[in-house]
N, C-alpha and C positions, 0 to 999 in steps of 0.2 A: 536612430539605431544603426546608422551606417557604420560598417566596420566592426560591429560587435558580434555578428553571426547570430542574431536573435530573431530573425524573420520567422522561424518556426517555433519559437519558444514563448511567445507572449500569450496572454489569455489565461484560461483556467489551469493549464498544465503546470505552470510555474507561478509561484506567488509573486506578488508585486515586489516584495522585499528581495527575493532571489534575483529577479530581473534587474532591479536597481543595483544590486551588488555587482553583477556581471558588467553592467554598463559602466559603473564607477571604476572598476579595475580595467576596463577596456580590453577584455580578453575574449578571444574566440574560444569556444568550448572544445578543447583538445582531448584526444583519446589518452587515457591514462589509467593506471591501476591504483585503486584506493579502497578504503574501507567504508562501508555504508550499511545502513539498516534497510532491509527490504520487507515490505508488507504486501500480502495478498488478501483481498477481501472477496468473498463469494456470497451471492444471494441464494438461499436455500430454496429448492423446489421451483426454480424459475421456469423450467421447461413445462411443468404442470400448469403453472400460472399462465404461461403464454398460450397454451393450447386452446383456451376458451375465451381469448380476447383478441380484438382486432389489432392490426399493426399500429394504428393511432393510439389505442389505449395502452399498448406496450411501451411506446415511446414516451407517452405522458407519464407513465409510472416510473420509467427509467430516469427521466428528467427530475421528477419530484424527489426520488430517492437519492440519486447521485449528487444532486446540486448541493445539499447540505453536507454530504460526506466529503466532497471535494473541497468545499469551503473550510471544513475543519482541518483537513490535511494541509491546505495552504496556510492557514493561520498558525500551524505548528511547524512551519518551515519545511514541508515536504513537497514533492512534485508528483504528479500523476503521469506515469510512463505509458500505461496502456489502459483503455477502457474497453472492457469486453461486454457482451450482452448481459452477463450475470455477475459482473464484478469488475475489479480493477487491480492493477499493480501500482504501488506507490513507493517512492524512494526518499529516504532521509539521509543526507550527508553527501549528495552529489546532485549537481555540480559544485554546490557550496555547502560546507559543513558548518553547523551552528555550535559544534563541540558537545551538544547534548542530543545527538541524533536518535539514539535508542529511546531515551526519555520522551522526546518529541513524538516518536512513533507510538509508544505506549499511551501517552496522553491522547493522541489522535484516536486510537482504538477505543479507549474507554469513553471518550466524549461522543464518538460516533454511536456506540451502543446505548449510551444514556439518551441521546437525542432520538434514536430509532425507537426505543421503548416508549418515550414520550409521545411520539407521533403515532405509534401503534395504539396506545391507550386512548388518545384523543380521536382516533378514527381519521386522521388527516391522510393516511395512506392505507392501502390494503395491508392486512397483517403480514409482516415481513420478518424473516429470520436470516441471520448472517453468520458466517464463520470468518475469522481472521487468523492468519498465521504470520509470524515474523521471525526473521533470522538476521544475524549480523556477521559480516565477514568481508573478504576481499572480492571486489567486482572490477570489471573493465568497463569504463565509461567513455563516451565520445560520440562524434557524428558518424553515422553509417549511411552510405548511399553514394549517389553520383553528383556531378555538378548541377544536375537538373533538379534533384530532390534529395535532401538529406534529412535524417531523423536522429534526434538524440537518443542513444541506446545504452542500456545497462545490461550487461551479460555476465555470466560466470556461474560457478557452482552454488554460490550463495543465493542467487536468484532461484535456481532450481529447488534448492532445499526449502526456501521460504514457501514456494508453491506446494511442495510435498507436505509441509507442516500444516498449511491451511487445510489441505484435503483430509487430514487426520481428525478435524473437528467432527466429521460425520461419524467416525468410529467411536470417539470419546464423548459424543453428545455435548460438545462444548461450544463456546462462542469465541474465545481468544486462547490460542496456543502459542507459546514462544519456546525458543531454544535456550539452553543454558547461557549461550553467548549474549542473548538479550537480557536474561534475568540478572546476570552479573553486572549489568551496566545501568540498571534503572532503580529508582525508588518506587516501590509498589503502592505507597500511599494507602495503606489499610487493607489492600487486597491480600488474600492468603494463597500463595502459589501451591498447587497440588502436583507433586512430582509423579509423573505417570510412568517413570522408568526409562530404561534404554530401549528406544523404539527403532525398529528397522524401517527404513524408507526406501522406496523404489529408486534404483540407480545409485545407491551408496552401499559399499561393502560393510562399513562400520556403523553400528547403531548410534543414535544421537539422543541426548537427554532432552526430554520434552516436559514442559510445565503447563498446566491449565490454570489460567488466571480468572476466567469466567466461564 
């Protein structure tokens, strides 16, 4: 991988297909403005769950839950940008776009929820609920840091809005919420979107159209 700038990008954060594409084109991941789909996923009641468990039990739980979720994101041409204690941020369309980025994100969300429900029903994991929020728009991507340590970063208002949309799941008692920008770009495959109206989100002066898919 010499000369490709991939030392920090291998492993579960980038799918094998994305890594191979960057190697094939022999590109360093440069900072640029582009459109992408951003997904935020949050595990509900994680703080309450963690209060009565040891650190070892918490890590085992996180590994069991996140492993299949990350695998699904990777299979759908997404990358994991950040893993938090109770969730993660994923991006579809950067650094490589598949041309179906919003559809890939939607497919990931529904597949994650289906597999989560299966594992809940079978008792493979402690009962777990999640919320997913997605938004599509312009972002700034590229390496951020120093010569000693660089990290691939995705920033911009689209990222903030995706996070705000995810947080609305608690208010609407939903599992998957998307903006109109997402809905206009996907085939919902039998799901019935529920228009929740023009919703005010923190940090934005104009309300945005929100739809509940599950």
